[in-house]
C-alpha positions as CSV (number, residue, x, y, z in Angstrom):
1,M,44.6,-8.1,6.8
2,T,40.8,-8.0,8.7
3,S,38.0,-8.7,6.5
4,V,35.2,-6.8,5.7
5,P,32.1,-8.2,8.0
6,S,29.4,-9.9,5.3
7,I,26.0,-8.2,5.0
8,R,23.8,-11.1,5.3
9,I,20.8,-10.4,3.0
10,I,18.0,-12.8,1.6
11,I,16.1,-12.4,-1.3
12,V,12.0,-12.2,-1.5
13,D,10.7,-12.5,-4.8
14,D,8.0,-14.9,-6.5
15,H,10.0,-15.3,-9.5
16,P,12.8,-18.0,-9.3
17,V,14.9,-16.4,-12.5
18,I,14.9,-13.0,-10.4
19,R,16.0,-14.4,-7.4
20,S,18.9,-16.5,-9.3
21,G,19.8,-13.5,-11.1
22,L,20.5,-11.2,-8.1
23,K,21.9,-13.9,-6.3
24,Y,24.4,-14.5,-8.8
25,S,25.4,-10.4,-9.5
26,L,25.7,-10.1,-5.9
27,L,28.7,-12.8,-6.0
28,A,30.7,-9.7,-7.1
29,F,30.6,-8.3,-3.6
30,D,32.9,-9.3,-1.0
31,D,31.0,-7.4,1.7
32,I,27.3,-9.0,1.0
33,E,26.4,-12.6,1.4
34,V,23.2,-14.1,0.0
35,A,22.0,-16.4,3.1
36,G,18.7,-17.1,1.9
37,E,15.7,-17.0,-0.9
38,A,12.1,-16.6,-0.2
39,G,9.5,-16.7,-2.9
40,S,6.3,-15.5,-0.8
41,G,5.6,-12.9,2.1
42,K,5.1,-16.1,4.3
43,E,8.7,-17.9,3.5
44,A,10.3,-14.7,3.9
45,L,9.1,-14.1,7.6
46,R,10.0,-17.7,8.2
47,L,13.5,-17.4,7.1
48,C,13.9,-13.7,8.9
49,S,13.2,-16.0,11.8
50,E,15.8,-18.8,10.8
51,V,18.8,-17.0,9.0
52,Q,18.5,-13.7,11.3
53,P,19.7,-11.3,8.1
54,D,20.9,-7.6,8.1
55,V,19.0,-6.7,5.0
56,V,15.9,-8.0,3.0
57,L,15.7,-7.5,-0.8
58,M,11.9,-7.4,-1.0
59,D,9.6,-7.4,-4.2
60,L,6.2,-5.7,-4.0
61,M,4.3,-7.6,-6.2
62,M,3.7,-10.9,-4.7
63,P,0.6,-13.2,-4.5
64,D,-0.2,-14.0,-1.0
65,M,1.3,-11.0,0.8
66,D,2.5,-8.2,-1.0
67,G,5.8,-6.3,-0.1
68,G,4.4,-3.8,2.0
69,T,2.7,-5.8,4.3
70,T,5.4,-8.2,4.3
71,T,7.7,-5.3,4.8
72,K,5.5,-4.2,7.6
73,A,5.3,-7.5,9.3
74,I,9.3,-8.2,9.1
75,K,9.7,-4.8,10.6
76,E,6.8,-5.5,13.6
77,Q,8.8,-8.5,14.5
78,Y,12.7,-8.0,13.9
79,S,12.7,-4.2,13.9
80,E,16.7,-4.6,13.7
81,I,16.1,-6.1,9.9
82,Q,16.4,-3.9,7.2
83,V,14.1,-4.2,3.9
84,V,15.2,-2.6,0.5
85,A,11.9,-2.5,-2.0
86,L,12.9,-3.8,-5.4
87,T,10.1,-3.5,-7.7
88,S,9.5,-3.3,-11.5
89,F,6.8,-0.7,-11.5
90,Q,6.7,2.9,-10.5
91,D,3.3,2.6,-8.4
92,K,2.8,5.6,-5.7
93,Q,0.4,4.2,-3.6
94,R,3.0,0.5,-3.1
95,M,5.5,2.9,-2.5
96,Q,4.3,5.0,-0.1
97,K,3.1,2.3,1.8
98,V,6.2,-0.3,1.7
99,L,8.2,3.3,2.8
100,Q,5.9,3.7,6.2
101,A,6.1,0.1,7.1
102,G,9.9,1.2,7.3
103,A,11.5,0.0,4.2
104,M,15.2,2.2,3.9
105,G,15.3,2.0,0.2
106,F,12.8,2.1,-2.9
107,L,15.0,1.0,-6.5
108,L,13.6,-0.2,-9.6
109,K,14.5,-3.9,-11.1
110,N,16.7,-1.8,-14.1
111,V,19.0,-0.6,-11.5
112,S,22.6,-1.2,-11.7
113,I,24.4,-4.2,-9.7
114,D,26.7,-1.3,-8.2
115,E,23.4,0.7,-7.4
116,L,22.4,-2.2,-5.5
117,G,25.0,-2.9,-3.7
118,D,25.3,0.5,-2.5
119,A,21.3,0.7,-1.5
120,I,22.2,-2.6,0.6
121,R,24.7,-1.0,2.5
122,A,23.1,2.0,3.1
123,A,20.2,0.5,4.5
124,H,22.7,-1.9,6.6
125,A,24.0,1.8,8.2
126,G,20.3,3.2,8.2
127,R,20.7,5.4,5.5
128,L,17.4,5.5,3.2
129,T,18.1,5.2,-1.0
130,L,15.4,6.2,-3.2
131,A,15.1,5.3,-7.3
132,P,15.3,9.1,-8.7
133,E,12.0,8.0,-10.4
134,A,10.6,7.0,-6.5
135,A,11.8,10.3,-5.5
136,Q,10.0,12.5,-8.2
137,M,7.0,10.6,-7.0
138,L,6.8,11.7,-3.7
139,L,7.5,15.1,-5.1
140,E,4.5,15.1,-7.2
141,P,1.5,16.6,-5.0
142,A,-1.0,14.2,-4.3
143,D,-4.6,13.8,-5.6
144,P,-6.9,16.0,-4.2
145,P,-9.8,14.1,-2.3
146,S,-13.1,13.5,-4.3
147,P,-16.0,15.6,-3.0
148,P,-18.8,14.1,-1.2
149,G,-21.2,12.3,-2.6
150,H,-19.3,11.4,-5.8
151,N,-20.1,7.7,-5.3
152,L,-24.0,8.2,-5.0
153,T,-25.8,6.6,-7.7
154,E,-28.5,8.1,-9.4
155,R,-31.5,6.8,-7.1
156,Q,-29.3,7.2,-4.2
157,L,-29.5,11.3,-4.8
158,Q,-33.2,10.8,-5.4
159,V,-33.8,9.3,-2.2
160,L,-31.2,12.3,-0.6
161,A,-33.5,14.8,-2.3
162,L,-36.1,13.1,-0.1
163,I,-34.2,12.9,3.2
164,V,-33.6,16.9,2.8
165,Q,-37.5,17.5,2.4
166,G,-37.7,15.2,5.6
167,L,-39.5,12.0,4.5
168,S,-39.4,9.2,6.7
169,N,-38.2,5.5,5.3
170,V,-41.9,4.6,4.6
171,Q,-42.4,7.7,2.8
172,I,-39.7,7.4,0.5
173,A,-41.0,4.1,-0.2
174,E,-44.3,5.0,-1.5
175,Q,-42.9,8.2,-3.1
176,L,-40.2,6.2,-5.1
177,V,-42.4,2.7,-5.6
178,I,-40.2,0.7,-3.7
179,S,-40.2,-1.9,-1.2
180,L,-39.5,-0.6,2.7
181,S,-36.5,-2.7,2.7
182,T,-35.0,-1.0,-0.5
183,A,-35.8,2.3,1.0
184,R,-33.8,1.4,4.2
185,H,-30.8,0.1,2.4
186,H,-30.1,3.5,0.3
187,V,-30.6,5.4,2.8
188,S,-27.5,3.2,4.9
189,E,-25.4,3.4,1.8
190,I,-26.2,7.2,1.4
191,L,-24.9,7.5,5.0
192,T,-22.0,5.1,4.3
193,K,-20.9,7.1,1.4
194,L,-21.2,10.5,3.0
195,G,-20.0,9.4,6.3
196,A,-23.0,10.9,8.0
197,A,-23.8,9.9,11.5
198,N,-27.7,10.1,10.8
199,R,-30.0,11.3,8.7
200,A,-30.1,15.1,9.8
201,E,-26.2,15.2,8.8
202,A,-26.7,13.4,5.7
203,A,-29.1,15.9,4.8
204,A,-26.6,19.0,5.7
205,L,-24.1,17.8,3.7
206,A,-26.2,17.2,0.8
207,V,-27.2,21.1,0.4
208,Q,-23.6,22.2,1.6
209,H,-22.6,20.4,-1.2
210,N,-25.5,21.3,-3.7
211,L,-26.1,17.4,-4.0
212,V,-29.6,17.8,-4.6
213,R,-31.8,19.9,-6.7
214,E,-34.3,22.6,-4.7
């Protein structure tokens, strides 16, 4: 009788109890072998070099490198290694980050051991597995972008109004009774927040989006 080749995995999680629990649970499968454990992203990269696993079970919340960053580094160095993200948190931003980095699975830690085994096998075969909650989050419409100028302070709006009137930094400083360096700082912050290349563009955006009073 021909034995089934084992899928070699490493478990990456900064909590030893979780790593031990996963390792023990995965003993139920003859075709999955836990070849190593890592408590951090840096340790995971080292283990990938030493062990050459087929699949990495990746926690997303870790202190040195988060799961998305670690996944990206693994896929850049070892494109043949697949990653399955395993997390306690329903975080759309982190989920998108790890999937964009190349993960072949996203599961919550309340998943059954059979579902986890199936996800490992699917990732090894190049198939994506998403927790139902993750799939639902992907279907939700993206948050609308914030309008230009939403993060300008009251003082910066005052300075912007003077820019629209065509005042120079010196004139703005005199008008608001502030130092020239402070006026320059406000103008620089305004250009950055508006994404404007120059004062004229900032003034045009201010008028277009009704950021200043007539």
